[in-house]
Backbone bond lengths (Angstrom), bond angles and torsions (degrees), N, CA, C in turn:
res aa  C-N    CA-C-N  psi(-1)  N-CA   C-N-CA  omega(-1)  CA-C   N-CA-C  phi
1 M - - - 1.466 - - 1.525 109.72 -
2 T 1.320 115.61 143.04 1.453 122.60 174.86 1.520 108.53 -111.67
3 Y 1.333 116.02 141.51 1.461 121.54 -179.34 1.524 108.88 -120.42
4 I 1.326 115.73 133.50 1.460 121.12 -176.01 1.520 110.03 -124.87
5 G 1.323 116.17 133.73 1.460 122.45 171.33 1.517 108.66 -115.84
6 I 1.318 116.96 126.47 1.465 121.80 -179.53 1.524 108.97 -120.90
7 D 1.325 115.46 122.23 1.458 122.92 -179.10 1.522 108.11 -116.49
8 I 1.334 116.84 98.07 1.462 121.04 -179.85 1.523 108.36 -92.84
9 G 1.321 115.68 102.68 1.448 121.26 -179.90 1.510 111.82 -93.97
10 S 1.309 116.11 -179.93 1.457 120.77 -177.45 1.527 112.45 -71.58
11 T 1.339 116.64 -27.39 1.457 121.10 -178.16 1.521 112.36 -111.30
12 C 1.334 116.31 -47.11 1.457 121.91 -178.22 1.526 110.67 -129.04
13 S 1.336 114.70 152.73 1.459 120.98 176.80 1.526 108.43 -116.13
14 K 1.337 115.56 124.63 1.455 120.97 -177.52 1.526 110.17 -110.24
15 T 1.328 115.77 145.32 1.468 121.41 179.95 1.520 109.26 -133.12
16 A 1.331 116.21 137.04 1.462 122.75 175.45 1.519 108.22 -124.31
17 V 1.319 116.19 136.45 1.459 122.31 178.81 1.528 108.52 -121.82
18 L 1.332 116.46 126.12 1.464 122.52 177.98 1.517 109.21 -115.40
19 N 1.348 115.70 149.94 1.466 119.29 174.87 1.525 110.24 -87.55
20 G 1.315 116.36 -176.59 1.458 120.81 -176.33 1.510 114.07 -62.66
21 S 1.341 116.88 -19.82 1.465 120.68 178.40 1.523 112.25 -91.63
22 G 1.313 115.84 2.83 1.464 119.72 -179.57 1.510 113.91 81.84
23 E 1.343 117.38 12.50 1.462 121.16 179.42 1.525 109.87 -89.78
24 T 1.328 115.61 144.55 1.462 120.61 -178.01 1.524 110.54 -72.13
25 E 1.336 115.73 124.93 1.463 121.03 178.41 1.521 111.94 -107.71
26 G 1.322 117.07 -17.87 1.452 118.83 179.81 1.518 112.33 -169.03
27 L 1.326 114.93 142.26 1.463 122.87 174.02 1.525 106.91 -135.78
28 F 1.322 116.76 131.07 1.457 117.87 174.66 1.520 110.44 -151.18
29 V 1.330 114.84 157.02 1.459 121.85 -178.19 1.521 108.75 -129.65
30 L 1.327 116.06 140.82 1.457 122.92 178.52 1.530 108.59 -134.69
31 P 1.324 118.38 152.08 1.468 119.52 175.24 1.531 110.36 -63.86
32 T 1.317 116.88 138.36 1.461 119.92 176.67 1.525 111.16 -71.41
33 G 1.332 116.41 -34.61 1.453 119.02 -179.93 1.520 111.20 72.49
34 W 1.312 115.46 -151.78 1.464 119.77 -173.83 1.525 112.69 -87.64
35 S 1.353 117.80 -13.46 1.454 120.38 -172.68 1.521 111.39 -142.06
36 S 1.340 116.22 132.59 1.467 120.76 174.68 1.516 110.94 -63.13
37 L 1.330 117.38 -34.36 1.467 120.91 179.75 1.519 110.93 -66.62
38 Q 1.339 117.00 -39.96 1.455 120.03 176.94 1.527 110.36 -67.04
39 A 1.335 115.97 -39.47 1.465 119.72 177.05 1.518 110.71 -59.77
40 L 1.333 116.87 -40.58 1.461 120.91 179.32 1.527 110.99 -62.49
41 E 1.328 117.62 -41.12 1.458 120.07 177.97 1.523 111.15 -63.15
42 D 1.327 116.70 -38.60 1.468 120.52 176.93 1.533 110.30 -64.53
43 I 1.328 116.42 -39.59 1.463 120.55 178.37 1.529 110.36 -64.87
44 R 1.326 116.74 -42.57 1.472 120.84 177.73 1.528 110.94 -57.91
45 R 1.314 116.57 -44.76 1.466 120.46 -179.44 1.526 111.07 -63.41
46 E 1.339 116.22 -41.27 1.463 119.22 -179.89 1.521 111.13 -68.24
47 L 1.331 116.86 -39.13 1.466 119.99 176.41 1.530 110.28 -62.03
48 A 1.340 116.90 -43.35 1.463 120.55 179.37 1.528 110.62 -62.62
49 R 1.324 116.45 -39.56 1.470 120.20 178.19 1.515 111.32 -61.49
50 R 1.337 115.77 -30.39 1.459 121.22 179.91 1.528 112.29 -91.09
51 G 1.323 116.31 4.10 1.457 120.43 177.53 1.513 114.31 78.78
52 V 1.330 117.55 24.74 1.456 121.82 -178.86 1.527 109.25 -111.26
53 D 1.331 117.02 126.82 1.464 122.53 178.43 1.526 108.73 -100.99
54 P 1.330 119.06 106.56 1.467 120.39 -177.42 1.522 113.32 -63.15
55 D 1.338 117.27 -27.28 1.463 119.85 -179.70 1.525 112.04 -71.30
56 G 1.331 115.89 -17.56 1.457 119.47 178.80 1.519 112.89 -106.62
57 A 1.326 116.44 16.02 1.462 121.45 -177.47 1.519 110.08 -122.95
58 E 1.331 115.73 162.56 1.459 121.27 171.24 1.519 107.37 -86.64
59 C 1.333 116.84 129.55 1.469 120.50 -174.70 1.516 111.13 -133.42
60 V 1.327 115.36 140.64 1.461 122.73 169.98 1.524 107.09 -124.54
61 S 1.329 116.56 134.54 1.466 120.86 179.28 1.521 110.03 -110.18
62 T 1.327 115.01 153.21 1.456 121.04 179.80 1.526 108.80 -148.73
63 G 1.321 117.30 179.62 1.454 121.67 -179.90 1.518 112.07 87.46
64 Y 1.331 115.45 -179.20 1.460 120.73 -177.16 1.523 112.24 -63.62
65 G 1.319 117.09 -30.36 1.464 120.24 -178.68 1.511 114.01 -99.62
66 R 1.326 117.97 22.21 1.472 120.05 -174.42 1.529 113.15 -62.63
67 K 1.329 117.26 -27.90 1.461 120.03 -178.86 1.530 112.39 -76.09
68 A 1.334 116.68 -7.32 1.461 120.77 -179.47 1.526 112.47 -86.04
69 V 1.345 117.81 1.37 1.468 121.63 -175.63 1.533 108.73 -104.79
70 P 1.320 118.72 94.81 1.469 120.98 -173.11 1.524 114.01 -69.29
71 F 1.342 117.48 -25.89 1.461 119.36 -177.95 1.528 112.96 -89.28
72 A 1.336 117.47 3.29 1.470 120.40 177.67 1.522 110.13 -74.30
73 A 1.321 116.13 131.92 1.461 120.33 178.03 1.521 110.90 -70.15
74 R 1.355 115.41 -31.56 1.464 120.40 179.93 1.514 109.93 -143.55
75 Q 1.319 115.11 155.45 1.461 122.39 172.77 1.516 107.51 -119.07
76 V 1.329 116.71 119.61 1.461 122.73 -172.62 1.525 109.00 -121.87
77 T 1.319 117.13 144.38 1.470 120.38 -179.42 1.517 110.88 -64.07
78 E 1.333 115.21 152.79 1.466 119.35 179.59 1.522 111.78 -67.63
79 I 1.331 117.70 -24.29 1.462 120.32 176.95 1.532 109.77 -59.89
80 S 1.321 116.23 -51.82 1.462 121.17 -179.06 1.521 111.46 -64.64
81 C 1.336 116.66 -40.24 1.460 119.89 -178.03 1.519 112.16 -69.12
82 H 1.338 117.61 -38.35 1.466 119.55 178.20 1.529 110.85 -67.00
83 A 1.321 117.25 -36.91 1.463 119.79 177.28 1.523 110.57 -63.18
84 K 1.329 116.84 -44.70 1.470 121.44 179.71 1.522 111.02 -65.37
85 G 1.335 116.83 -44.43 1.459 120.40 179.79 1.516 112.56 -66.43
86 A 1.335 117.15 -39.57 1.463 120.56 179.21 1.517 111.47 -64.96
87 A 1.328 116.90 -36.57 1.467 120.25 177.88 1.528 110.33 -62.27
88 A 1.334 116.15 -41.15 1.467 119.95 179.85 1.523 112.10 -68.76
89 L 1.330 116.67 -34.53 1.463 120.83 -177.00 1.520 113.50 -82.65
90 F 1.346 116.34 -33.56 1.452 119.52 -170.09 1.522 114.15 -119.20
91 S 1.326 117.30 -60.62 1.457 119.94 -174.42 1.518 110.20 -164.66
92 H 1.330 116.20 141.51 1.461 120.70 176.13 1.528 111.46 -89.92
93 G 1.309 116.79 4.46 1.458 119.85 177.45 1.513 111.15 -84.89
94 A 1.327 115.74 -155.94 1.463 121.96 179.44 1.528 108.78 -85.05
95 I 1.319 116.81 115.71 1.465 121.81 -179.32 1.527 109.78 -137.40
96 N 1.328 115.32 164.70 1.452 121.85 171.21 1.518 109.01 -115.80
97 V 1.322 115.58 142.13 1.466 121.97 -176.36 1.523 109.12 -122.65
98 I 1.323 115.16 134.41 1.464 121.56 172.57 1.520 106.94 -113.29
99 D 1.319 116.32 124.54 1.458 120.89 176.76 1.524 108.86 -120.42
100 V 1.327 116.12 111.67 1.466 120.75 176.50 1.517 107.09 -92.81
101 G 1.331 115.95 97.13 1.448 121.44 -178.15 1.517 112.33 -91.65
102 G 1.341 115.52 -179.86 1.449 119.82 -178.61 1.514 112.89 -67.05
103 Q 1.343 117.66 -40.45 1.455 120.58 -176.15 1.522 113.95 -108.65
104 D 1.311 117.93 -15.99 1.459 119.67 179.69 1.522 110.19 -152.95
105 T 1.319 114.48 165.20 1.459 121.60 173.79 1.524 107.58 -117.29
106 K 1.335 115.52 131.04 1.464 120.97 -177.36 1.523 109.39 -116.90
107 V 1.337 116.69 140.08 1.457 122.07 170.55 1.527 106.27 -120.10
108 I 1.330 115.41 130.64 1.462 120.69 -170.39 1.522 109.64 -133.09
109 S 1.319 116.71 129.09 1.459 121.62 168.03 1.522 107.31 -97.82
110 C 1.339 117.08 128.65 1.456 119.32 -178.96 1.526 110.67 -143.41
111 R 1.295 114.38 158.99 1.463 122.08 177.35 1.518 108.16 -138.66
112 D 1.327 116.02 127.09 1.467 121.17 -178.26 1.524 111.91 54.17
113 G 1.329 116.63 34.99 1.451 120.93 177.44 1.512 115.11 79.91
114 R 1.326 117.87 7.38 1.462 121.59 -179.80 1.529 109.67 -111.58
115 V 1.320 115.87 135.24 1.461 121.74 -176.92 1.521 110.35 -71.74
116 E 1.338 115.92 131.16 1.460 121.83 174.91 1.532 111.79 -107.79
117 E 1.330 116.04 -33.27 1.465 121.05 -178.84 1.523 107.79 -161.44
118 F 1.321 116.95 145.89 1.460 118.85 176.01 1.525 110.45 -154.77
119 Y 1.329 114.52 157.37 1.460 122.36 174.47 1.519 108.69 -140.52
120 M 1.341 115.34 149.34 1.462 121.89 175.73 1.517 108.39 -126.46
121 N 1.344 116.02 150.98 1.455 118.10 176.30 1.526 110.49 -71.13
122 D 1.319 116.71 167.77 1.461 120.44 -177.08 1.524 110.74 -73.68
123 K 1.330 115.31 -178.74 1.465 121.16 -177.18 1.526 110.87 -74.62
124 C 1.301 114.24 67.15 1.468 120.31 -179.49 1.519 107.12 -147.53
125 S 1.323 117.83 139.67 1.460 120.41 -176.37 1.527 113.05 -80.12
126 A 1.342 117.89 -10.83 1.466 119.92 176.77 1.527 109.09 -60.48
127 G 1.321 116.75 131.99 1.448 120.25 -179.40 1.509 113.70 84.96
128 T 1.332 117.65 13.89 1.461 121.66 -179.80 1.526 110.79 -120.53
129 G 1.330 114.95 174.62 1.451 120.07 176.98 1.513 112.59 -63.34
130 K 1.336 117.12 -34.24 1.461 120.37 178.66 1.529 110.78 -62.91
131 F 1.338 116.84 -39.42 1.458 121.17 176.47 1.528 110.03 -58.32
132 V 1.336 116.27 -47.54 1.467 120.39 -179.62 1.527 110.38 -62.65
133 E 1.341 116.26 -42.15 1.465 120.58 -179.77 1.522 111.78 -61.50
134 I 1.329 116.30 -45.79 1.462 120.56 -179.38 1.531 110.97 -63.18
135 M 1.330 115.96 -43.00 1.470 119.31 -178.86 1.530 111.59 -69.78
136 A 1.333 116.71 -35.85 1.467 119.69 176.21 1.527 110.40 -64.33
137 N 1.329 116.01 -41.46 1.475 119.48 177.13 1.523 110.88 -62.29
138 R 1.338 116.30 -39.83 1.459 119.91 179.34 1.527 110.76 -63.25
139 L 1.332 116.07 -35.13 1.471 120.50 178.72 1.525 111.93 -87.07
140 N 1.348 116.19 -0.04 1.464 123.00 175.60 1.526 112.59 62.77
141 V 1.343 115.15 42.18 1.467 120.33 176.97 1.528 108.50 -138.67
142 P 1.355 118.32 152.07 1.466 120.31 171.81 1.524 109.88 -69.88
143 I 1.337 116.29 162.00 1.465 120.35 -175.74 1.526 111.35 -59.41
144 G 1.329 117.46 -40.35 1.461 119.88 179.68 1.518 112.62 -61.22
145 Q 1.324 116.33 -38.12 1.463 119.92 178.61 1.527 111.16 -73.20
146 L 1.346 116.52 -29.73 1.466 119.64 175.55 1.522 109.81 -59.02
147 D 1.331 116.39 -40.83 1.455 121.95 178.57 1.528 110.65 -62.32
148 E 1.330 116.66 -42.78 1.464 121.24 179.40 1.531 110.87 -66.93
149 L 1.326 116.14 -40.41 1.461 119.87 178.17 1.525 111.30 -61.16
150 A 1.333 115.62 -44.44 1.466 120.10 -177.97 1.525 111.24 -60.85
151 R 1.321 117.17 -36.92 1.471 120.54 179.72 1.527 111.43 -63.37
152 A 1.327 116.48 -27.25 1.466 121.15 -177.00 1.521 112.64 -91.81
153 R 1.313 118.57 11.06 1.465 121.28 -175.63 1.529 110.89 -61.22
154 T 1.336 115.14 150.41 1.465 121.24 177.13 1.520 111.21 -114.18
155 E 1.334 115.21 -7.47 1.465 120.64 -178.71 1.523 108.42 -149.91
156 Q 1.313 117.08 144.90 1.458 121.55 178.52 1.528 109.29 -90.48
157 I 1.338 114.93 111.27 1.463 121.45 -179.84 1.534 108.55 -104.47
158 E 1.304 116.98 124.70 1.456 121.20 178.84 1.535 110.20 -89.20
159 I 1.332 115.43 128.21 1.458 121.05 170.95 1.526 106.19 -91.30
160 S 1.321 117.02 106.49 1.464 120.34 -169.82 1.520 113.53 -84.72
161 S 1.337 118.53 -24.27 1.460 121.30 -175.54 1.526 110.86 -72.04
162 L 1.328 116.74 133.26 1.457 121.66 178.13 1.528 111.72 -88.76
163 C 1.314 117.31 -14.03 1.461 122.61 179.57 1.526 109.18 -96.22
164 T 1.337 117.01 136.52 1.459 120.83 -178.46 1.521 111.62 -60.43
165 V 1.322 117.45 -41.84 1.463 120.68 -178.96 1.524 110.59 -62.53
166 F 1.340 116.94 -46.60 1.459 120.29 -179.64 1.532 111.15 -69.60
167 A 1.346 116.63 -34.03 1.464 119.80 178.10 1.522 110.59 -64.82
168 E 1.335 116.20 -38.33 1.472 119.61 176.94 1.522 110.40 -62.99
169 T 1.326 116.58 -41.81 1.466 120.88 177.04 1.526 110.27 -62.79
170 E 1.330 115.70 -39.05 1.461 120.62 179.20 1.529 110.91 -63.17
171 I 1.328 115.83 -39.71 1.463 120.17 179.61 1.532 110.63 -66.05
172 V 1.323 116.47 -40.87 1.464 120.18 177.48 1.527 109.96 -59.62
173 A 1.336 116.26 -41.60 1.464 120.51 179.62 1.524 111.09 -65.88
174 L 1.331 116.76 -41.55 1.468 120.30 179.09 1.526 110.85 -63.01
175 A 1.345 115.83 -43.11 1.463 119.47 178.74 1.521 110.16 -63.18
176 G 1.345 116.69 -38.23 1.458 120.64 178.58 1.515 113.23 -65.87
177 Q 1.340 115.70 -24.79 1.464 120.83 177.70 1.525 112.43 -84.49
178 G 1.340 115.57 -1.73 1.452 119.89 178.47 1.518 114.73 87.18
179 V 1.344 117.44 14.00 1.467 120.30 177.15 1.526 109.51 -67.90
180 A 1.314 117.26 133.85 1.462 122.29 -176.78 1.528 111.29 -61.83
181 R 1.349 115.89 144.80 1.463 120.27 179.34 1.516 111.78 -59.62
182 E 1.339 116.31 -35.14 1.461 119.97 179.59 1.528 110.91 -59.15
183 N 1.322 115.86 -41.54 1.455 119.83 -178.07 1.536 111.76 -72.51
184 I 1.326 116.28 -36.27 1.463 119.76 176.34 1.527 109.70 -67.35
185 A 1.332 116.79 -41.61 1.467 120.93 178.54 1.524 110.66 -59.00
186 W 1.320 115.91 -41.61 1.475 119.32 177.34 1.525 110.20 -61.98
187 G 1.326 116.72 -42.18 1.459 120.37 179.39 1.518 111.83 -60.54
188 V 1.337 116.77 -39.02 1.466 121.10 179.40 1.522 111.01 -63.70
189 L 1.331 116.40 -52.78 1.468 119.68 -177.20 1.526 111.75 -67.49
190 N 1.326 116.00 -35.91 1.466 119.22 177.93 1.524 110.62 -64.88
191 S 1.333 116.73 -36.94 1.458 120.87 177.77 1.525 111.15 -61.35
192 V 1.339 117.10 -42.99 1.469 121.19 178.88 1.525 110.21 -67.84
193 A 1.340 116.51 -42.66 1.468 119.95 178.98 1.524 111.17 -59.85
194 K 1.333 116.75 -37.51 1.458 121.22 178.83 1.532 110.61 -64.63
195 K 1.336 116.71 -43.13 1.465 120.91 179.05 1.524 110.93 -65.08
196 V 1.328 116.42 -40.31 1.469 120.81 177.87 1.524 110.21 -60.65
197 A 1.331 116.22 -44.89 1.460 120.74 -178.78 1.524 111.28 -63.35
198 Q 1.316 117.48 -35.53 1.465 120.78 178.40 1.525 111.21 -64.54
199 E 1.326 116.91 -40.53 1.470 119.93 177.23 1.524 110.55 -69.62
200 Y 1.330 115.96 -41.77 1.461 120.56 -176.64 1.523 111.58 -62.49
201 A 1.323 116.54 -34.12 1.469 121.11 -177.43 1.530 112.19 -63.78
202 K 1.326 117.93 -14.86 1.463 121.19 179.68 1.539 112.50 -77.10
203 L 1.330 117.51 -19.62 1.462 120.81 -177.60 1.525 110.66 -69.66
204 R 1.323 115.73 139.65 1.469 120.04 178.57 1.521 111.30 -68.85
205 D 1.335 116.64 -43.63 1.467 121.30 -176.43 1.523 109.61 -101.78
206 A 1.311 115.70 67.28 1.464 120.65 -174.96 1.524 113.23 -77.89
207 D 1.342 117.87 -8.33 1.461 120.09 -176.05 1.519 113.07 -90.10
208 R 1.318 118.46 6.88 1.465 121.44 178.53 1.530 111.15 -74.46
209 P 1.324 117.68 162.47 1.470 119.53 171.50 1.526 110.00 -57.50
210 V 1.330 116.36 142.24 1.463 121.60 -174.05 1.528 110.26 -118.40
211 Y 1.339 115.49 137.25 1.460 121.46 179.62 1.520 109.82 -133.22
212 L 1.331 115.12 145.64 1.464 121.13 -179.47 1.519 109.75 -105.16
213 T 1.343 115.58 132.29 1.459 121.06 172.08 1.530 108.17 -118.55
214 G 1.322 116.21 172.92 1.457 119.64 178.33 1.518 112.87 98.88
215 G 1.314 115.49 -174.85 1.450 121.69 -170.76 1.514 115.94 -69.63
216 L 1.336 118.59 -14.60 1.470 120.68 -179.36 1.524 112.50 -96.58
217 C 1.338 117.14 8.40 1.472 119.15 -173.50 1.524 112.80 -67.12
218 Q 1.335 118.24 -18.24 1.463 120.81 178.66 1.526 112.51 -96.63
219 C 1.321 116.81 5.75 1.460 121.08 178.20 1.531 108.80 -92.32
220 G 1.313 115.58 91.85 1.461 121.20 -172.01 1.517 114.18 -60.63
221 Y 1.323 116.64 -38.50 1.466 118.34 -178.62 1.520 110.87 -71.81
222 F 1.330 116.94 -35.15 1.470 119.68 175.39 1.524 110.10 -60.89
223 L 1.333 117.35 -40.68 1.465 121.07 176.02 1.525 110.60 -57.66
224 E 1.337 115.66 -41.58 1.462 119.75 179.40 1.533 111.04 -64.77
225 L 1.320 117.10 -42.50 1.468 120.39 -179.10 1.525 111.46 -63.68
226 V 1.331 116.67 -42.95 1.462 119.82 177.82 1.526 109.78 -64.80
227 G 1.329 116.17 -41.51 1.458 120.11 178.36 1.520 112.38 -60.61
228 Q 1.324 116.82 -39.48 1.461 120.50 177.09 1.523 111.09 -62.97
229 R 1.320 115.69 -40.23 1.469 120.38 179.19 1.531 111.66 -65.92
230 L 1.325 116.59 -37.20 1.467 120.92 -176.96 1.524 112.74 -89.90
231 G 1.325 116.38 -13.50 1.459 119.77 -179.06 1.516 113.39 73.27
232 R 1.327 117.11 27.96 1.469 121.30 179.29 1.530 108.27 -158.53
233 P 1.334 117.95 154.58 1.469 119.56 179.13 1.523 111.18 -70.04
234 I 1.326 116.01 148.66 1.453 122.71 178.12 1.529 108.06 -111.95
235 G 1.315 116.61 125.71 1.456 120.82 -179.84 1.518 112.06 -95.48
236 S 1.323 116.27 154.58 1.455 121.34 173.76 1.526 109.09 -168.39
237 V 1.321 115.49 168.65 1.462 123.46 173.83 1.528 106.83 -142.39
238 P 1.341 118.79 158.65 1.466 119.74 -179.37 1.531 113.31 -55.79
239 E 1.336 116.49 -34.90 1.469 120.25 -178.39 1.527 112.77 -68.17
240 A 1.345 116.97 -12.34 1.467 120.21 -178.63 1.519 111.84 -65.90
241 R 1.316 116.89 -16.20 1.463 119.56 174.21 1.526 110.58 -61.25
242 Y 1.331 115.89 -27.62 1.466 121.42 -175.99 1.527 112.64 -100.12
243 A 1.318 117.80 16.33 1.462 120.68 -173.70 1.524 112.26 -56.50
244 G 1.327 117.49 -42.53 1.460 120.49 -179.53 1.508 112.24 -63.77
245 A 1.336 116.44 -46.78 1.459 120.90 179.57 1.528 110.79 -66.76
246 L 1.319 117.14 -39.33 1.462 120.18 178.80 1.530 110.25 -64.53
247 G 1.330 116.22 -43.70 1.464 119.30 177.76 1.522 111.80 -60.64
248 A 1.349 116.46 -39.86 1.467 120.51 178.48 1.521 110.54 -63.71
249 A 1.341 116.92 -41.68 1.471 120.21 179.37 1.532 110.89 -65.06
250 L 1.321 116.68 -39.83 1.464 120.38 178.15 1.527 111.19 -64.37
251 L 1.322 116.80 -38.47 1.461 120.37 176.56 1.531 110.44 -66.33
252 A 1.334 116.55 -36.85 1.462 120.54 176.40 1.527 110.82 -61.98
253 A 1.341 114.95 -33.68 1.470 120.77 -179.70 1.513 112.17 -84.09
254 G 1.331 117.02 -2.69 1.461 120.84 -179.12 1.495 114.19 71.74
255 R 1.336 116.20 30.99 1.464 121.10 -177.24 1.531 111.02 -108.31
């Protein structure tokens, strides 16, 4: 038996494939684009290229586009899937998970892969992956390079606007004043780290080990900034980008 977890997010769609023993056989990510249905067709093509038939596998879907997957046996929230995936990647004990997604940021307390408490930011892109993406585009750099630029900052620049549109205008003004890109990049990431810390402070058991999932998990300096805000180190691995899809696949496997 093959088990598939599909996480269709607002920006990217992640897929995890497990074999009958529950071992990971494949992880891949594709742009979601303008339509969850189109993203699903792209996922089908990639699965076929890898020799995987989704119609003959057990599948669980998650994310904003989870209802677009007709062959999924179940549709599970990304909160539950990230908790399950984080347990497999990091620890089956009591941990806290931060997921900076495209449209929201989630903080989750879980134990043995089961959610105990969680919070999400409000309906605003500030403090999310989309905010970082928009600001990186404004600075004409990829997100990974934004992280490198921020590490090289020579001055701490505060991005005061809480709205993404106004923050973008603020960045244009800073650039027009001759402020270095490195310093603006630091302001962007620091702004997101501050928002993450505000959500994290709502958790009752905030002293647990903390791990980051989602698209920013490979941004080492961002991890440091969040850790400074929380007063503790933040752990992650490159595979944590697929935590939601991995958790969905594990649920499909009944694990």
